[in-house]
Every structure is written in C-alpha cells, then in structure tokens.
MMTF fields as JSON, N, C-alpha, C and O atoms, coordinates in Angstrom:
{
  "mmtfVersion": "1.0.0",
  "mmtfProducer": "UNKNOWN",
  "numBonds": 383,
  "numAtoms": 384,
  "numGroups": 96,
  "numChains": 1,
  "numModels": 1,
  "chainsPerModel": [1],
  "groupsPerChain": [96],
  "chainIdList": ["A"],
  "bondAtomList": [4, 2, 8, 6, 12, 10, 16, 14, 20, 18, 24, 22, 28, 26, 32, 30, 36, 34, 40, 38, 44, 42, 48, 46, 52, 50, 56, 54, 60, 58, 64, 62, 68, 66, 72, 70, 76, 74, 80, 78, 84, 82, 88, 86, 92, 90, 96, 94, 100, 98, 104, 102, 108, 106, 112, 110, 116, 114, 120, 118, 124, 122, 128, 126, 132, 130, 136, 134, 140, 138, 144, 142, 148, 146, 152, 150, 156, 154, 160, 158, 164, 162, 168, 166, 172, 170, 176, 174, 180, 178, 184, 182, 188, 186, 192, 190, 196, 194, 200, 198, 204, 202, 208, 206, 212, 210, 216, 214, 220, 218, 224, 222, 228, 226, 232, 230, 236, 234, 240, 238, 244, 242, 248, 246, 252, 250, 256, 254, 260, 258, 264, 262, 268, 266, 272, 270, 276, 274, 280, 278, 284, 282, 288, 286, 292, 290, 296, 294, 300, 298, 304, 302, 308, 306, 312, 310, 316, 314, 320, 318, 324, 322, 328, 326, 332, 330, 336, 334, 340, 338, 344, 342, 348, 346, 352, 350, 356, 354, 360, 358, 364, 362, 368, 366, 372, 370, 376, 374, 380, 378],
  "bondOrderList": [1, 1, 1, 1, 1, 1, 1, 1, 1, 1, 1, 1, 1, 1, 1, 1, 1, 1, 1, 1, 1, 1, 1, 1, 1, 1, 1, 1, 1, 1, 1, 1, 1, 1, 1, 1, 1, 1, 1, 1, 1, 1, 1, 1, 1, 1, 1, 1, 1, 1, 1, 1, 1, 1, 1, 1, 1, 1, 1, 1, 1, 1, 1, 1, 1, 1, 1, 1, 1, 1, 1, 1, 1, 1, 1, 1, 1, 1, 1, 1, 1, 1, 1, 1, 1, 1, 1, 1, 1, 1, 1, 1, 1, 1, 1],
  "groupList": [{"groupName": "MET", "atomNameList": ["N", "CA", "C", "O"], "elementList": ["N", "C", "C", "O"], "formalChargeList": [0, 0, 0, 0], "bondAtomList": [1, 0, 2, 1, 3, 2], "bondOrderList": [1, 1, 2], "singleLetterCode": "M", "chemCompType": "L-PEPTIDE LINKING"}, {"groupName": "SER", "atomNameList": ["N", "CA", "C", "O"], "elementList": ["N", "C", "C", "O"], "formalChargeList": [0, 0, 0, 0], "bondAtomList": [1, 0, 2, 1, 3, 2], "bondOrderList": [1, 1, 2], "singleLetterCode": "S", "chemCompType": "L-PEPTIDE LINKING"}, {"groupName": "LEU", "atomNameList": ["N", "CA", "C", "O"], "elementList": ["N", "C", "C", "O"], "formalChargeList": [0, 0, 0, 0], "bondAtomList": [1, 0, 2, 1, 3, 2], "bondOrderList": [1, 1, 2], "singleLetterCode": "L", "chemCompType": "L-PEPTIDE LINKING"}, {"groupName": "PHE", "atomNameList": ["N", "CA", "C", "O"], "elementList": ["N", "C", "C", "O"], "formalChargeList": [0, 0, 0, 0], "bondAtomList": [1, 0, 2, 1, 3, 2], "bondOrderList": [1, 1, 2], "singleLetterCode": "F", "chemCompType": "L-PEPTIDE LINKING"}, {"groupName": "LYS", "atomNameList": ["N", "CA", "C", "O"], "elementList": ["N", "C", "C", "O"], "formalChargeList": [0, 0, 0, 0], "bondAtomList": [1, 0, 2, 1, 3, 2], "bondOrderList": [1, 1, 2], "singleLetterCode": "K", "chemCompType": "L-PEPTIDE LINKING"}, {"groupName": "GLU", "atomNameList": ["N", "CA", "C", "O"], "elementList": ["N", "C", "C", "O"], "formalChargeList": [0, 0, 0, 0], "bondAtomList": [1, 0, 2, 1, 3, 2], "bondOrderList": [1, 1, 2], "singleLetterCode": "E", "chemCompType": "L-PEPTIDE LINKING"}, {"groupName": "CYS", "atomNameList": ["N", "CA", "C", "O"], "elementList": ["N", "C", "C", "O"], "formalChargeList": [0, 0, 0, 0], "bondAtomList": [1, 0, 2, 1, 3, 2], "bondOrderList": [1, 1, 2], "singleLetterCode": "C", "chemCompType": "L-PEPTIDE LINKING"}, {"groupName": "GLY", "atomNameList": ["N", "CA", "C", "O"], "elementList": ["N", "C", "C", "O"], "formalChargeList": [0, 0, 0, 0], "bondAtomList": [1, 0, 2, 1, 3, 2], "bondOrderList": [1, 1, 2], "singleLetterCode": "G", "chemCompType": "PEPTIDE LINKING"}, {"groupName": "ALA", "atomNameList": ["N", "CA", "C", "O"], "elementList": ["N", "C", "C", "O"], "formalChargeList": [0, 0, 0, 0], "bondAtomList": [1, 0, 2, 1, 3, 2], "bondOrderList": [1, 1, 2], "singleLetterCode": "A", "chemCompType": "L-PEPTIDE LINKING"}, {"groupName": "ARG", "atomNameList": ["N", "CA", "C", "O"], "elementList": ["N", "C", "C", "O"], "formalChargeList": [0, 0, 0, 0], "bondAtomList": [1, 0, 2, 1, 3, 2], "bondOrderList": [1, 1, 2], "singleLetterCode": "R", "chemCompType": "L-PEPTIDE LINKING"}, {"groupName": "ILE", "atomNameList": ["N", "CA", "C", "O"], "elementList": ["N", "C", "C", "O"], "formalChargeList": [0, 0, 0, 0], "bondAtomList": [1, 0, 2, 1, 3, 2], "bondOrderList": [1, 1, 2], "singleLetterCode": "I", "chemCompType": "L-PEPTIDE LINKING"}, {"groupName": "ASN", "atomNameList": ["N", "CA", "C", "O"], "elementList": ["N", "C", "C", "O"], "formalChargeList": [0, 0, 0, 0], "bondAtomList": [1, 0, 2, 1, 3, 2], "bondOrderList": [1, 1, 2], "singleLetterCode": "N", "chemCompType": "L-PEPTIDE LINKING"}, {"groupName": "THR", "atomNameList": ["N", "CA", "C", "O"], "elementList": ["N", "C", "C", "O"], "formalChargeList": [0, 0, 0, 0], "bondAtomList": [1, 0, 2, 1, 3, 2], "bondOrderList": [1, 1, 2], "singleLetterCode": "T", "chemCompType": "L-PEPTIDE LINKING"}, {"groupName": "ASP", "atomNameList": ["N", "CA", "C", "O"], "elementList": ["N", "C", "C", "O"], "formalChargeList": [0, 0, 0, 0], "bondAtomList": [1, 0, 2, 1, 3, 2], "bondOrderList": [1, 1, 2], "singleLetterCode": "D", "chemCompType": "L-PEPTIDE LINKING"}, {"groupName": "GLN", "atomNameList": ["N", "CA", "C", "O"], "elementList": ["N", "C", "C", "O"], "formalChargeList": [0, 0, 0, 0], "bondAtomList": [1, 0, 2, 1, 3, 2], "bondOrderList": [1, 1, 2], "singleLetterCode": "Q", "chemCompType": "L-PEPTIDE LINKING"}, {"groupName": "HIS", "atomNameList": ["N", "CA", "C", "O"], "elementList": ["N", "C", "C", "O"], "formalChargeList": [0, 0, 0, 0], "bondAtomList": [1, 0, 2, 1, 3, 2], "bondOrderList": [1, 1, 2], "singleLetterCode": "H", "chemCompType": "L-PEPTIDE LINKING"}, {"groupName": "VAL", "atomNameList": ["N", "CA", "C", "O"], "elementList": ["N", "C", "C", "O"], "formalChargeList": [0, 0, 0, 0], "bondAtomList": [1, 0, 2, 1, 3, 2], "bondOrderList": [1, 1, 2], "singleLetterCode": "V", "chemCompType": "L-PEPTIDE LINKING"}, {"groupName": "TYR", "atomNameList": ["N", "CA", "C", "O"], "elementList": ["N", "C", "C", "O"], "formalChargeList": [0, 0, 0, 0], "bondAtomList": [1, 0, 2, 1, 3, 2], "bondOrderList": [1, 1, 2], "singleLetterCode": "Y", "chemCompType": "L-PEPTIDE LINKING"}, {"groupName": "PRO", "atomNameList": ["N", "CA", "C", "O"], "elementList": ["N", "C", "C", "O"], "formalChargeList": [0, 0, 0, 0], "bondAtomList": [1, 0, 2, 1, 3, 2], "bondOrderList": [1, 1, 2], "singleLetterCode": "P", "chemCompType": "L-PEPTIDE LINKING"}],
  "groupTypeList": [0, 1, 2, 3, 4, 5, 4, 5, 4, 4, 5, 1, 6, 6, 6, 5, 7, 8, 9, 10, 4, 10, 2, 7, 1, 7, 6, 8, 11, 6, 4, 8, 2, 5, 4, 7, 12, 9, 13, 8, 2, 2, 5, 2, 7, 4, 13, 0, 14, 10, 13, 15, 16, 12, 13, 3, 8, 14, 10, 8, 8, 17, 7, 16, 0, 12, 12, 18, 8, 2, 16, 10, 13, 13, 4, 16, 16, 1, 17, 7, 9, 16, 2, 4, 4, 13, 5, 16, 4, 5, 10, 2, 11, 4, 16, 2],
  "groupIdList": [1, 2, 3, 4, 5, 6, 7, 8, 9, 10, 11, 12, 13, 14, 15, 16, 17, 18, 19, 20, 21, 22, 23, 24, 25, 26, 27, 28, 29, 30, 31, 32, 33, 34, 35, 36, 37, 38, 39, 40, 41, 42, 43, 44, 45, 46, 47, 48, 49, 50, 51, 52, 53, 54, 55, 56, 57, 58, 59, 60, 61, 62, 63, 64, 65, 66, 67, 68, 69, 70, 71, 72, 73, 74, 75, 76, 77, 78, 79, 80, 81, 82, 83, 84, 85, 86, 87, 88, 89, 90, 91, 92, 93, 94, 95, 96],
  "secStructList": [7, 7, 1, 1, 7, 7, 7, 7, 7, 7, 7, 7, 7, 6, 6, 6, 6, 7, 7, 3, 3, 3, 3, 1, 1, 7, 7, 2, 2, 2, 2, 2, 2, 2, 2, 2, 2, 2, 2, 2, 2, 2, 2, 6, 6, 7, 7, 7, 7, 3, 3, 3, 3, 7, 7, 2, 2, 2, 2, 2, 2, 6, 6, 7, 7, 1, 1, 7, 3, 3, 3, 3, 1, 1, 1, 7, 7, 3, 3, 1, 1, 7, 7, 7, 2, 2, 2, 2, 2, 2, 2, 2, 2, 2, 2, 7],
  "xCoordList": [-30.4, -30.013, -28.731, -28.415, -27.839, -26.286, -25.732, -25.816, -24.965, -24.085, -23.515, -23.63, -22.926, -22.169, -22.558, -22.633, -23.1, -23.281, -22.214, -21.005, -22.612, -21.793, -21.515, -22.36, -20.44, -19.767, -20.638, -20.811, -21.13, -21.33, -20.249, -19.08, -20.705, -19.706, -19.272, -20.166, -18.321, -18.576, -17.764, -16.977, -18.106, -17.225, -15.652, -15.316, -15.062, -13.318, -13.036, -13.514, -11.988, -11.36, -10.107, -9.656, -9.159, -7.581, -7.071, -6.459, -7.248, -6.962, -6.874, -6.037, -8.089, -8.524, -7.475, -6.781, -7.627, -6.178, -4.314, -3.205, -4.772, -3.536, -3.351, -4.3, -1.933, -2.085, -1.093, -0.305, -1.094, -0.503, -0.148, -1.025, 1.347, 1.997, 2.628, 2.853, 3.001, 3.55, 4.394, 3.858, 5.46, 6.692, 7.294, 7.42, 7.808, 8.107, 7.632, 6.45, 8.297, 7.847, 6.479, 5.935, 5.969, 4.837, 5.552, 5.111, 6.581, 7.126, 6.104, 4.941, 6.749, 5.959, 6.173, 5.28, 7.443, 7.635, 6.746, 6.095, 6.424, 5.867, 4.331, 3.866, 3.629, 2.381, 2.084, 1.024, 3.465, 3.199, 3.134, 2.325, 3.84, 3.735, 2.562, 2.271, 1.966, 0.749, -0.206, -0.913, -0.223, -1.442, -1.368, -2.281, -0.256, 0.106, -0.45, -1.166, -0.201, -0.782, -2.032, -2.639, -2.789, -4.189, -4.99, -6.219, -4.307, -4.592, -4.147, -5.081, -3.13, -3.325, -4.149, -4.706, -4.445, -5.797, -7.083, -8.015, -7.166, -8.523, -8.673, -9.71, -7.63, -7.551, -7.66, -8.144, -7.322, -7.381, -8.442, -8.736, -9.235, -10.721, -10.524, -11.243, -9.65, -8.629, -9.466, -9.407, -10.127, -10.726, -9.676, -10.333, -8.374, -7.776, -7.255, -7.152, -6.908, -6.535, -5.51, -4.784, -4.8, -3.167, -3.131, -3.92, -2.001, -1.661, -0.317, 0.509, -0.424, 1.31, 1.689, 0.939, 3.225, 3.501, 4.706, 5.403, 4.959, 5.756, 6.941, 7.959, 6.413, 7.76, 8.799, 8.679, 9.551, 11.355, 11.431, 12.287, 11.079, 11.658, 11.1, 11.692, 9.279, 8.78, 9.392, 9.548, 9.845, 10.31, 11.628, 11.834, 12.505, 13.829, 13.678, 14.624, 12.51, 12.067, 12.12, 12.848, 11.617, 11.812, 12.598, 12.474, 14.097, 15.278, 15.315, 15.954, 14.545, 14.291, 15.197, 15.07, 16.411, 16.88, 16.78, 17.296, 15.967, 15.592, 13.934, 13.562, 13.252, 12.024, 11.622, 12.519, 10.573, 9.723, 9.527, 10.269, 8.76, 9.259, 7.605, 6.577, 7.667, 6.254, 6.328, 7.444, 5.103, 5.1, 4.008, 3.002, 3.722, 2.746, 2.928, 3.649, 1.968, 1.952, 3.379, 3.976, 3.741, 5.191, 6.527, 7.64, 5.862, 7.413, 7.088, 6.081, 9.058, 8.883, 9.175, 9.993, 8.269, 8.652, 9.247, 9.426, 9.474, 10.357, 10.494, 9.707, 11.776, 12.267, 13.049, 13.75, 13.22, 14.188, 13.743, 14.42, 12.068, 11.905, 10.46, 9.744, 9.96, 8.547, 8.323, 8.705, 7.618, 6.748, 6.069, 5.527, 6.145, 4.351, 3.649, 4.014, 2.206, 1.274, 1.196, 0.754, 1.569, 2.206, 2.973, 2.646, 4.189, 5.053, 4.192, 4.089, 3.7, 2.62, 1.743, 1.466, 1.222, 0.89, 0.694, -0.067, 1.836, 2.761, 3.101, 2.547, 3.947, 3.952, 2.599, 2.534, 1.571, 0.517, -0.088, -0.645, -0.105, -0.255, 0.33, -0.199, 1.733, 2.43, 2.402, 2.655, 2.002, 1.799, 0.69, 0.752, -0.631, -1.698, -1.92, -2.991],
  "yCoordList": [19.852, 18.392, 18.403, 18.688, 17.897, 17.521, 16.363, 15.217, 17.031, 15.555, 15.051, 13.825, 15.497, 14.716, 14.907, 16.064, 13.725, 13.814, 14.498, 14.636, 14.714, 15.514, 14.158, 13.561, 14.005, 12.805, 13.351, 14.506, 12.04, 12.268, 12.566, 12.22, 13.274, 13.902, 13.096, 12.965, 12.556, 11.406, 12.281, 13.217, 11.818, 12.502, 11.954, 10.782, 12.731, 12.048, 12.061, 12.665, 11.16, 11.118, 11.113, 11.147, 11.093, 11.542, 10.778, 11.076, 9.826, 8.159, 8.148, 7.807, 8.659, 8.749, 9.181, 10.194, 7.738, 7.601, 7.556, 7.753, 7.236, 6.51, 4.913, 4.141, 4.543, 2.854, 2.49, 3.3, 1.546, 0.601, -0.511, -1.207, -0.962, -2.241, -2.818, -2.185, -4.249, -5.087, -5.51, -6.117, -5.27, -5.998, -7.247, -7.287, -8.634, -9.458, -10.859, -11.052, -11.524, -13.335, -13.96, -14.899, -13.363, -14.196, -15.044, -16.193, -14.822, -15.783, -15.615, -15.216, -15.95, -16.06, -14.752, -13.937, -14.521, -12.633, -11.709, -10.987, -11.413, -11.167, -11.102, -10.015, -12.274, -12.59, -11.772, -11.169, -11.768, -11.341, -10.133, -9.645, -9.15, -7.591, -7.383, -6.19, -7.975, -7.831, -7.72, -6.728, -9.108, -9.154, -7.864, -7.19, -7.787, -6.497, -5.464, -4.814, -5.109, -3.668, -3.74, -2.669, -4.971, -4.596, -4.802, -4.761, -5.028, -5.186, -3.658, -3.065, -2.774, -1.21, -0.491, 0.358, -0.678, -0.232, -0.462, 0.294, -1.645, -1.858, -1.066, -0.438, -1.084, -0.426, 1.282, 1.842, 2.274, 3.134, 3.31, 4.47, 2.325, 2.549, 3.126, 4.006, 2.547, 3.389, 1.783, 0.684, 2.091, 0.93, 0.858, 1.218, 0.512, 0.912, -0.544, -1.415, -0.703, -1.854, -2.174, -1.206, -3.252, -3.542, -4.412, -5.317, -3.898, -4.76, -5.587, -5.237, -6.509, -7.457, -7.89, -8.539, -7.329, -7.385, -8.426, -8.52, -9.177, -10.63, -10.415, -11.075, -9.334, -9.77, -8.891, -7.73, -9.451, -8.992, -8.047, -7.263, -7.602, -6.444, -5.753, -4.719, -5.801, -4.107, -3.954, -2.813, -5.367, -4.772, -3.936, -2.943, -4.472, -3.635, -2.726, -1.955, -2.185, -1.09, -0.053, 0.939, -0.228, 0.649, 0.864, 1.82, -0.03, 0.092, -0.693, -0.207, -2.174, -2.72, -3.807, -4.091, -4.504, -5.426, -6.672, -7.787, -6.117, -7.051, -6.843, -5.758, -7.913, -7.869, -8.318, -8.676, -8.309, -7.438, -6.041, -5.436, -5.56, -4.176, -3.496, -4.173, -2.332, -1.471, -0.653, -0.494, -0.092, 1.052, 1.893, 1.193, 3.145, 3.903, 5.144, 6.114, 4.833, 6.042, 6.21, 7.259, 4.776, 4.651, 5.261, 5.548, 5.318, 5.579, 4.564, 4.272, 3.878, 3.091, 3.629, 4.532, 2.894, 3.25, 2.605, 3.015, 1.237, 0.13, -0.897, -1.086, -1.843, -2.865, -3.691, -3.042, -4.966, -5.485, -6.451, -7.399, -5.8, -6.12, -6.5, -5.964, -7.171, -7.252, -6.273, -6.281, -5.272, -4.109, -4.96, -6.012, -4.27, -4.997, -4.038, -3.437, -4.062, -3.553, -2.106, -1.126, -2.056, -0.352, 0.119, 1.163, -0.359, 0.068, 0.517, 1.744, 0.059, 0.59, 1.624, 2.529, 1.362, 2.605, 3.956, 4.855, 3.664, 4.961, 5.304, 6.321, 4.635, 5.122, 5.688, 6.779, 4.672, 5.435, 6.843, 7.526, 7.277, 8.297, 9.513, 10.622, 9.112, 10.239, 10.689, 11.829, 9.455, 9.48, 10.135, 11.126, 9.449, 9.734, 10.955, 11.554],
  "zCoordList": [-24.293, -23.529, -24.188, -25.343, -22.847, -22.933, -23.277, -22.837, -24.421, -25.055, -24.03, -24.012, -23.132, -21.323, -20.553, -20.14, -19.821, -18.503, -17.288, -17.476, -16.585, -15.337, -14.184, -13.518, -14.224, -13.334, -11.996, -11.606, -11.431, -10.259, -9.185, -9.357, -7.978, -6.911, -5.848, -5.012, -5.589, -4.59, -3.282, -3.425, -2.323, -0.792, -0.869, -1.036, -0.757, -0.763, 0.38, 1.34, 0.237, 1.724, 1.958, 0.813, 2.707, 2.832, 2.08, 1.054, 2.465, 1.696, -0.387, -1.223, -0.402, -1.716, -2.748, -2.836, -3.73, -4.759, -4.075, -4.573, -2.895, -2.399, -2.747, -2.888, -2.863, -3.251, -2.373, -1.884, -2.195, -1.322, -1.884, -2.394, -1.918, -2.712, -1.628, -0.596, -1.827, -1.08, -2.272, -3.199, -2.287, -3.079, -2.447, -1.223, -3.486, -2.877, -3.42, -3.704, -3.511, -4.016, -3.492, -4.074, -2.346, -1.415, -0.856, -0.822, -0.378, 1.056, 2.236, 2.286, 2.904, 4.418, 4.723, 4.955, 4.727, 5.45, 4.579, 5.333, 3.041, 2.29, 2.965, 3.305, 3.122, 3.887, 4.958, 5.123, 5.991, 7.196, 7.094, 7.883, 6.209, 6.075, 5.347, 5.27, 4.914, 3.959, 5.015, 5.189, 5.961, 7.26, 8.263, 8.74, 8.379, 9.231, 8.868, 9.63, 7.552, 6.665, 6.587, 6.594, 6.492, 6.495, 7.649, 7.612, 8.702, 10.524, 10.604, 11.144, 10.299, 10.414, 9.947, 10.642, 8.539, 8.111, 8.416, 8.141, 9.063, 9.568, 10.881, 11.094, 11.787, 13.143, 12.826, 13.81, 11.67, 11.257, 10.613, 10.326, 10.241, 9.712, 7.812, 7.338, 7.168, 6.028, 5.384, 5.935, 4.218, 3.542, 2.021, 1.045, 1.71, 0.665, 0.379, 1.242, -1.094, -1.654, -1.511, -1.739, -1.177, -0.949, -2.485, -2.758, -3.428, -4.473, -3.845, -3.002, -4.422, -3.941, -5.466, -6.196, -5.882, -6.487, -6.502, -5.491, -7.576, -7.348, -8.73, -8.94, -9.479, -10.919, -10.318, -9.928, -10.317, -9.682, -10.882, -10.472, -12.137, -12.803, -12.461, -12.153, -12.221, -11.518, -10.06, -9.624, -9.067, -7.855, -7.906, -7.21, -8.832, -9.198, -9.665, -9.509, -10.499, -10.922, -9.405, -9.46, -8.562, -7.385, -6.802, -6.037, -6.82, -6.427, -5.161, -4.228, -4.953, -3.895, -4.711, -5.903, -3.522, -3.95, -2.683, -2.749, -1.548, -0.753, 0.095, 0.543, 0.157, 0.154, 1.635, 2.398, 1.964, 1.188, 1.391, 2.165, 0.88, 0.738, 1.014, 1.02, 1.184, 1.78, 0.375, -0.121, -0.33, -0.83, -0.928, -1.048, -0.932, -0.802, -1.439, -1.204, -2.437, -3.205, -4.114, -4.355, -4.555, -5.381, -4.779, -5.218, -3.542, -2.664, -1.62, -0.974, -1.744, -0.823, 0.307, 0.483, 1.413, 2.543, 3.948, 5.095, 3.145, 3.937, 3.09, 2.163, 3.404, 2.707, 3.452, 4.229, 3.527, 3.605, 5.101, 5.497, 5.993, 7.032, 7.146, 6.3, 7.86, 8.459, 9.306, 10.476, 8.702, 9.715, 10.481, 10.142, 11.917, 13.279, 12.405, 11.395, 13.271, 12.474, 13.206, 12.606, 14.287, 14.665, 14.028, 13.465, 13.839, 12.759, 11.728, 11.706, 11.078, 9.827, 10.006, 9.218, 11.392, 11.418, 11.394, 11.036, 11.994, 12.223, 10.819, 10.402, 9.935, 8.823, 7.946, 7.379, 7.994, 7.348, 8.027, 7.168, 8.999, 9.585, 9.278, 9.216, 9.053, 8.63, 7.14, 6.752, 6.238, 5.022, 4.533, 3.805, 5.029, 4.716, 5.479, 5.387]
}
C-alpha cells in the first residue's frame, strides 16, 4: 500500500500553463480588449482563462503606464491601445 497517490496524468496542450491578463481600470477600452482577446481565443480553439487586473499598483509593477495592456505569461505584449481580434490572434500564435 502506497502512502502517496500518483497524480493522474492529463493530456497537455500547447497553451497549458499560459496565463492571459488584461491590465486596466475596467473602462470601455479595457472591456473591448478583453472581448477581442476572448474572440481570438475562441477562433483559435483555445480554452484559457483571462484575468482582469484593475489594481494600479499591480499594473505599475508590469511597467505599464498607459492602459489597456495585454499580458501573456507575465510578459507585456501590448499596451496603450485596443488590439483587434486578428492582431490578438497573431500575437497568440507567436507566443503560444
């Protein structure tokens, strides 16, 4: 009898562990970037969680001074503008 249970192995996907964050106050531009990002993920067939960071101290910790910003795996990939869905898809394809 084993004291420790073996963890079940799950099938991994290329985006497993990737994290996406939208940095911003929750304004219309931030919401538009989040929607574009969700639409891009849907079209790419990726099921990933998007976190929305509104705390200005956390946003500043990323070095972002103009929002909205898109962060993938703790790397700022865009800031200061609302990306279109196709632009987000292009970035996701490069990063993932």
